[in-house]
N, C-alpha and C positions, 0 to 999 in steps of 0.2 A: 449557290451563289445568289445574287439579288434577284435574278429572274425567277428562281424557284420560290424563294421566300418573299412573296409580294407583300404589300402593305395590307391587302384585304384578301378574303377568300370567300367564294360563293358556295353555299351548301347546295347539293344536288336536290335536296328535298324542299328548298324554299328559295325565294329570291333574295332573302336577307343576306346582307354582307357582314362578315365577321372580321373584326380587327385583330390582326396577329400582333402580339406584344413585341416591341422592338428587341427585347433581350432574348426572345425565344430561340433564334438560331444559335446564339452563343451557349445557351443552356443545353440545347440538344447536342451541340458539338462536344461540350465538356463531358456530358454523360456518355456519349459514344466513345470518347477517348478513355474514360475510366473502364468501360466494358472491355475494350480491347486490351487495356493494361492488366486488369485483374483476371479476365477470362472466367467469369463465374459459371458454376455448374447450372444454376437456375437464375436466368436473367431477370425474371419477375421479382423474385425475393431480393435479389441484389438491388433492383431498381427501387423497391420500397425502402430498403436500408439507406441507399444513396440519397434519395430526396428527403428522407426523414432527417438525416445528418445535416443536409443543406438548410432545412427549415430551422434547425437548432443552432445554426452557425458553427457547426463542428467541422474539423478537417475531413478530407476524404479518407476512406479506410486505408490503413497501411502507411499513412503519412504523418507519423507522430501522433496518431489519433488513438490514445488510450481509451478503452471503453468508458463512456461517460459515467456509469454508475460507480466507478472506482473512486471517484472523488466525493461521493455522498454515501458513506457506508454505515452511518449510525442506524441502529435498529433493524438491521437486515435479518431475515429469516434464513434457515438452512437452504430452502428452495431458491431464494433470491440469490444466495451465494453460488449455488449450483448453476443458476442461469447466467451469472456473470462469468463463471469459468467457461461455460460452453461458448458464450459470446466472444470471450477473449481468444479462445482457441480458434474459432471460426474466422475472427477478424484477421488473424495473422497467418492462417492457412490459406494463402493467396491463391494457390492453384486448386483449392478445394479437393485435395486428394486424401484427406483424413490424417495427414501427418504434418508436423513442422520439420522441414529440412533445416540444416545448419544456417542457411541464409535467412529463412523466415524466423528462426529462433533468435538469431542475432538482431534482427530488426525489432522484435519484441523487447529484448533486453536493452537495446540502445534507447528505446522510447522510455524505458523504466529508469534509466541512469539518472536523468534529471531529478527524479523524485527520491530515489533510494541511494544514489551516490556510491555505487560499488565500482571498483576499478574495471576498466574495459577488458583487461587481461583475464579477469575472472569469469567472463561470459562463457568461455569454452569449458571451464571447470564446472560451471552450473549445467552446461549442456551434458557433460559426461556424467554428472550425478543424476540427471533426469533420465538419461538414455539407459534404462536398466537392462535392456536386451542387447545393447551395444551394436545396433544396426545403423547408427549415424542419423537417425530421425526419431522424432518424439511423437508417439501416438497418443491418443486422448487419455487413456488410462495411465500412461507415464507422466502426462502433463499435470494431472490432478494434484499430486503432492506439492509440486512447485507452484502451481496456480494458487493453492491455498495459502502458501507462504506469501505470495505477492499480495493477495487480497488482505491477509492478516497484517502485513507490513503497512499497506496503504491505509487500512483502517486505523492502525495505531498512530500513524502520522497525522491523519485527519483529526482524530480525537485529541491528540496532544496539542495540535495547532489551535483548536477551538478553546481548549483549556488555557493555553498561553494567552489568548486574546482576553479571556476573562480575568486572568491574573494581571495583565497589563492595565486593564480598565480599573481594577481595584487598586493597583499600585499608584496610578495617576490620581485617583481620588484621595488617597492617603497623603500624597505629596502636596497637592495644590491647595487643599482646604478652602475651596471656593475661589482661589485666585486663578488668573489666566497664566499661561506659560510665561508671557513677558513679565508679568508682575512678580512671579516667583523668581525669575532670573534676576530681577532688580533687587529683591530681598537678599538673595545669595551674595550679590555683588556688594551691597551695603555692609553685610556681616564681615566680608573679607576686608573691606576698606577700613572698618573700625580697628582691625588688628594691624593694618599697614600704617603704623604711626609716622613713618618717614615719607610716605607717599611714593615709594619706589616701585610699587607694583609687584613686589616679591615678598614672600614670607619664609621664615625658617620652617623646618619640619614641625617643630613643636607648635609654632603659631598657626600653621595650616591645620594641624590636627585639632587644636582648640577651636578654630573657626568652624570646622565641620561639626564638632560636638555642640557648638552654639546653635546649630540649626535644629536641634532636638528632633532628629529623624530616627533616633534609635539605631544609628549605624554601629555595627559590630567592629571589633578591632580588625578583623580580616577585611571587612568592607572598606574601612578607612585606609588600610594598607594598599588595597587594590586601587583606590583613587589616587593615593600618594604616588605609587609607582607609575601610574599612567601619566600623571601630570609632570613629575620630576624625571623625565626621560633620560637626562644626562647624569642624574644622581650627584649633582654638585652641592646638594645641601640647601639650595634656595629654590623656592617654587614660585613660578610666575603665575599667580592666580588669575591674571587677566586672560591668559590662554585657556584656563579652565572654564571660565564663565560661560562662553558660548555653548559648550556641550555639557554643562553641569546638569541641566534638566534631564537630558537623555541618559547620562550615566547614573544619576540618582534613581531615575525611573527604572532602569534595568536592574540595578542592585536591589531595589525594593521588591520588584517582581520575583527576583531570584530568592529573596528572603522568604516571601510568602510561599513559594514552592517548597523551600527547605522545611518550613514549619509544617506543611501538609504531610511530608514524608518522614519527619524526624523519628517517628515511632515504627517505621517500616523496617522489619528485620533484614529485608533484602538490601536496603541502603547501607546498613552496617556491614553486611557480608561483602558487597561490591567494594565499598570503601576500604575495608581491611585487605581485600584482594589487591587493590591498586597500591596501597601503602607497602605491601610486601615486596613489590617490585621497585618502589621508589626508595632505594637504599640511602640516597643522599638527602631525602626529605625536602625536595625542592617543590613538591606539589605538582610537578609536571611529569608526564609520561609520553613517550613517542606513540604515535597513532598505531604503529605495528604492535607495540607492547600491549596497548589497550585491547586491540583486536584479538591477540593471542590469549590474553587473560580471560576475556569473555568466552572464547572458545573452550578454554580449559576449565571453566567454572561449573560445569555440569548444570547449566541453566536450561538445557534443552533447546538452545537456539541454533538454527541452521546458519549456513554461510550468509544467505541473503538477509536473514533477520539480524545478524550481527552488524552487517553493513547499514541496515536501517537504523539501528541504535547509534552507530557511529556518525550517521548523517546529522544527528542532533548536536554533535560536539563542535566547539569553536577551536579551530586549529591555528596555532600561531605560525609565524614565518619560519620557525625552526622545525615545523612538523610535529609540535607537541600539544598536548591537551592539559589544561588546568583541571584535574579530575575532580576536585572538590565541587566546582560549579557544574561539572558534567554529570555527576552521579545522580542528582535528583531527577533530571530530565531522562537519563538513561533508564532509571528504575521505573519511571512512569511509562516510558515506551514499552519496556518489558512487561509491565503489569497489563497494559492495554492489549498487547498481543496474547497474553495468557487468558485475559478475560474473553477476548474474541474466540480463542480456541476452545475454551470451556463452554461458552454459551452457544456457539454456532457449530463447531466441528465435533465436539464430543457428545453433548447431550442428544443431538439428533443423529448420532453416529450410525443408526440403522438405516437411514434414508438419504443421507447426504451424498455428495459427489464421491468421496473416498469409499463409502459403503458400496456405491454402485460399481466402482472399479474393482473392489475386492470380490463382490458377488459375481461379476462377469468373468473375472479371472478364474474363480472357483468353478463356475459352470463350464468354462472352456476346458478345464482339466477333467471334469466329470464326464463330459460328453464327447471328448476328443476321439474316442475309439468307436463312436456310433456311426460316424459318417454323416452325410447330409440328410439321410432318411434311414429309418429302421422300423422294425415291428414294434407295436405299442407295448407288448410285454417286456421287450428288451429296454425300451425307454423307461417304463414303469420301474423296473428293477434298478436302473441307474439312479433315478430320482429318489427312490425310497432308501437308497444306500447313502444319501447325502446327510449332512448334519443340519439341514434345514428343519424348521419346526413342522409338525404334522400338518397343520393347516396350510402352510406354504407349499408343502409337497402336493397336497390334494388340489390346491388351486392351480398349480402348474400342470398336473395331470389332467384336470378337467378343462384346461384351456389349450391343451395340445392341438396343434394344427394338423388335421388328418388329410391324407391324400384323397382328393375328390373321387377318384376311381377305385380306391381300395381303402376303406375305413380302418383297416388294421395297420396301415402304414402311417408313421408320424413324420412330418416334415421337420426334422430336428433344427435345421438352420433358422427357419421362420419362427418356430416355437421359442428358440433361444432368444431371438430378437424381442419377443413379447414378454419374456419372463420378468425382467426387472420392473417394468411399469406396473404389472399386476401385483408383484410381491411388495413393491414400494407402497402401493395403495393400501394393501392389507396392513402393513406395518404402521402407516399413518393412522389408521383407524384403531390400532391397538398399541399406542406408544409405551404403555407400561408393561407390556408382556415380556420384555427382556430386560436384563440388568444393564 
């Protein structure tokens, strides 16, 4: 209360009075509340993370607070990705027991939903896929493959978002030719008025198309039809161009950016593959497919996409009120999203595959199997025989044997559990020093 947190405090070492900041009691109360809510295993480490997040203006852990690095993924190294995965796991492992239970897992996936837009009912499907040993909880090595998909998906969305911003800026420069938005809108209006000879404010389809062509924006027939169908919503044959004028700039801007994107990917074989795939389902040639059909086609296309990655691709689609996607506009963005994920996978997950997070999980699983019969401690010669029987390289075997933790009272006894804990860091360091030693 106020009697405890006075306005000043005297030091026992000096007569000097220290002013207590007015907000200090509230800060301390909030921190105490978070400690009681999270129950961290190490309160000092938790305190560092807590006040660091406050200093950055980020939410508290577990309150929609996706790890901050996930929004700035360009140029990451394999080790940085590994750090993100560890941080992500620890952030949602609220009871610090080394597992994500269904509640903690659902919290993580709910926080991801805003970014990746997968159905809530698929959360438990993702849980079932991640829970390889079917014990209803996700341990770290089970979490790694899903976490890699999460990081890969957010990387692709971040990269595509930046590229879309660049295309938008280029599209605007092509449209305005040094004019302001208002000036361009006035030019568009004058062009339409010249075709509106009777001053009715409406044009026939043919007149409207000619007016669009007069703008000399290089609009394709499909783009002109897109504009015409959006403006003539009742399909009565007459178009009220005055209703079109206010949003003319935005629509033309969007179409120009889309055309630039299409030009970028027009020679990409994957564009043609995905387009042909969608057309095969579009038997009535409407140019529209239900979201479910697009999802199923992507899953059947042998593109190597996981469930989460497919929903990431679908998050870039514009879905109409009937739950359908105009796939011609969707394909360029979908392909760029897929290419971004493949680029990330090749540059981050595959090339450093001997030292990354997945390599660690595979190594530890392998050593668990190799050492499972030895118990927590065994004679050195038994341990040596087990290590030499592995598929590890000779130098890695020697490094593990030389680093074996011996019993301080009996040098012939190896502490298997403690040695196993140290194996990966030393093997990883050796592999980093010899990156070309393996294929």
